[in-house]
N, C-alpha and C positions, 0 to 999 in steps of 0.2 A: 454279438460279435462273431466273426468267422474263426474257426479253430479246427485243428486236426487232432483226432482222438480215436481211441478204440473202445469198443464195448465187449469185444471178444478178442482173445489173443491168437496170434498166428502170423500169416504172411502179410505182404503189403496190401492184399485184397481186403484186409480187415480195417484198413485206415479209412476214416470218415472225415470229409471236409464239409462241415455243416455249421449252422448257427448254434451257439450256446449262449446262455445268459452271461453278461459281463460279470467279472468277479466282484464280490463284495469285500470291502476292506475289513480286515480283522485287526486286532490289537497289534500295534508295532509294525504295521505294514504300510507300503506305498503302492499306489496304482500307477502303473507304467504303460504308456502307449508304445508298443514295440515297433522298432524300425528295421531290425535285422536279427536273425536267429541262427545260432550255430547248430549244425547237424553232427551228431556224435554216435559212436557205437552204443553208448548207454541207451540211446533212444530206441535202437533196435531191440535191446535186451528187454525194455519195458513193453515194446510192441508184441514181442513173442511170449512174454510171461516169464522169461528167465529171471527177471527181477520182479517180484510180486507187487501188485498194487490193486486196489479195489476200483473196478470200472464204474463210470467212464474215466479213462485215463487220457488226459491231455498230455501229449508227449513234449519233449524238449526240456533241456536243463541249462540253456545258455542263451543270452540275448542282450540287446542294447536298445535303449529308447529314451523317452522323456517322461519324467515324473509329472503326473497330472494332478494328483492330490495325495495327501498323507493322513494317516489316522492321528487322532489327538495324542499329543505327547511325543510324536516322532521328531527327533532332532538330527538324525544322520543326514537327511536329504530334505529338499524343499521343492514345491512345484516349480517346474521349468528346468530343473537340473537334468543334464545329460548323464545317463548312468549305464553301467553294464553289470552283469552278474552271471554267476553260475551256481550250481548246487541247489536250485529250487525248480522242481518240475512244473511244467505248464507253459512253456514258451512258444509252442506251436499255435499261436493265437495272436489276435490284434491287441489284446490287453492282458496284463498279468498283475495280480496282487502279490507283492514280494515282501518278505521280511526286510525292513529297511536296513538292518545291520549288514545284510548281504550286498547292498548296492555300493558300487564304487564309482566315483566321479570320473568321467571320461575327459582326458586332457583336451583343451580347446583345439589343438592341432590334429586330433585324431577323429576320423569319421566313424559313423555307427557300424559300418560293416567291418572295419579293421578292429574295432573294439570287440564286437561279437565274435570275431574270428580268433581272438587272443585269449579269452578268459579261461575257459575250461582246459584247453590243451596246454596253454602257457603255464597256468598255475599248477597243473599236473606235473609238467616237466620241472617246475621249480621245486615242488616238494620232493619229487623223486631224487633229484640231484643235490639238493641243499639240506634235506632232512632225513629221508628214508635211509639212504646211504650217502652221507655228505661227502661227495667226491673231493679228493685232494690232488694237487698237482703231482703228476707222475703216475697216478692210478689209471687203470684201463677199464673201460666198460664196453659191453656188447649191447647194442640197441637193435632190436628187431623192428621190421617195417620202418626203416629209417627214413624213407621218402614219404611216408604218410603224414597225416596232419599232426598227430602227437609225436611221432618219431622224429620229425624235423625239429620240433621244439626241444625234445630230450637231447638230441645231438648238439644243438646250439647251446643249451644250458650246460651240458657237460663240458664243452669247450670253454665256456665262460669260467667254469670252475678250474680249468687248467688240466683236465683229464685227456687221455688219449681215447679216441672214440672209434670203435669198430662197428660198422652197421651192416645189416642184411637187407637186401632188396631183391626184386624178381627180374628186373630188366636193366640193360645198360643205360637207358634214359633215366630210370629211377635212381640208378647208381650216381649219375651226374647230379641229380637233385640232392641226394644224400650228402655228397661231398660238398656241395655249395652250402648246405645247412651246417656243416661242421664235422663230418666224418673224416677221419684220417685215412681209413681203409674201408672198402666196401666189398662184401661177399655176395655174389649172385647165387642165392640158395637154389635157384632153378637149374644151375649148371655145376655148382660146387657143394661139397659137404661142409656146411658151416661149422660143424664141430671140429673137423680136421683142420680147416683153414684157420679157425680161431686159435687152436693150439699151436699151429705153425707160426702164426703172427705173434704169439706171446712166448715163443721159445719153449713150449710145453708147459709153461706155468699155469696158464689159464687167466681169465679176467678177474678183476676184483668184484664186479657186480654185473648181472644181466638184468636189463630192463625189458620185460617181455609182455607185450600187449596181444600176442597172437594166441597163446593158450595151448590147446591140445597138440597141434602140429609140431610145436617147437619144444615142448616141455622136457622130454627126456634128454635130448641132446644139449639143451641149454644147461641143465644141471652138470653135464659132463664138461662144460666149458669153464667152470668156475674153479678158481684156486682154493685150496683148503682155507676154511674159515671165511670165505667170501659169501656173498648174498645173492639169492635168487629173488627178484622183485617181479611178481606176477600181478600185473595190473589191468589185464584185459582178456577177453575171450573171443577174439575175432574169428578163430577157427573152431570154436567150441570150448566148453569148460575143460579144465585140466582133469584127467581121470583120477580116481582115488589112488592113493599110494600110502605106503607105510613110512612113518617118520624115521625108522631105522635107516632108510635110504640116504637121508641127509648125513648120517654118521658115516656110512660106508663111502660116501663120495667126498669126505673131507671135513666133517663137522660143519656143514654149511648152515647158513641162516636162510630162512624162507619167510617172506611176508606177502600178504595180499592186501595192499593198502587201498584207501579210497580218499578222494580229495576232501570230503567233509570233515574227516578226522584230522586233517592237516591244515584246515582253516577253521579251527574250533572256536576262535575268538576273533573279534573285529580287528584287533591289532595284528594278528597273524595274517588275516585276510588282506589287510591294507599293505602289509609288507610284501606278500607274494604278488598281489595285483600291481602294486606300485613298481616293483622290479620289472614285471612282464611288460607293462605298458611303456615303461621307460626304454626297455630293450628295443621295442618296435620303433619308438620315436628317434632313438639314437642310431638306428640302422644295425644294431647288433643282432637282430633277428629280422630276416626279410620275409614278410608275410607272403604266402602263396595261396591265393584264393582260387581254387580249381574251377568252381562253377557256382553261380547264384540262380536259384530256382524260385518260382512263385510258391507261396505257401500251399496252394492247391495242388502242386506237383511234388508234395513230400514223398509220395510213393516212389517216384523215379529217383529222388535223392537217396532214399534208403537202398534201392537196388544198386545204384552206382557205388555207394559206400561199401556195401557188402561184397561187391565184386572184387574189391581190392585192386581195381584198375585205376583208381584215382590217386592223385598226388597233391597234397595240400588240403585246404579247408573247403567244405561245402557249406553254403548258406541258403537260408530261405528268407524271403521278404513278403510281408503281409500284402 
């Protein structure tokens, strides 16, 4: 089968599009023929070695396709089922062997690309807004990169929870996209100081929670935007890892909470997974979240997809198709 993988970590020049043996089913797994693949920042982290893995590393954490066969004893899915998943690396390929408990049935009304575009970012937004800091009506959150793939989902999920949403983006066009996704106010961080503007918009109080996927560039000012006993949710490193800091800083800035969550810990059981995925796919079908697929690339063009994603000039989801 064709796959995109790395044997050395580094830039996009390290990506290889070559034949690999088709995966062999292990206990509890299903073999899925992949029809659409989600592109995410975590794929870049594995490519560069920021997230360690033993090479060869087939990239990709999200996809949708059709079950071809299952291991003995698997009951969650059957051959012929249309399924989607996240949280299992190896989707930049024509086939994947996936733990069956991670597979979610795709509603009949939803196509493969829409399903693949929803799982990782949608469930991330769900756990951030429903569990990490369960937003309540009247609370205010700050969402960085609010026009990006995950940012749009977080803004929409926060609005579904009844919260006020302040977003940051880089351009007027992205500000429009962020507002359409659910942001009540948008700060152009290229023209405005987002810390100053956030405090102004909250009457000096600060927000209840910051959802930050940017990392190094926004870290310090994000902490300054949070009201006492609020929470900093750092869930990405788009601009690089957060620098080392002393926990005492959290006390000095108002006894803040800090967490660095990951999706797998918030989908630790099948019941939790089905809850989050069910809500996310239903939001898409009901029009409560409008999918924005920025571009679809051939699997062989994964390098260009990584360059486009890292440029932060995209808005919406990037997909690969085998």
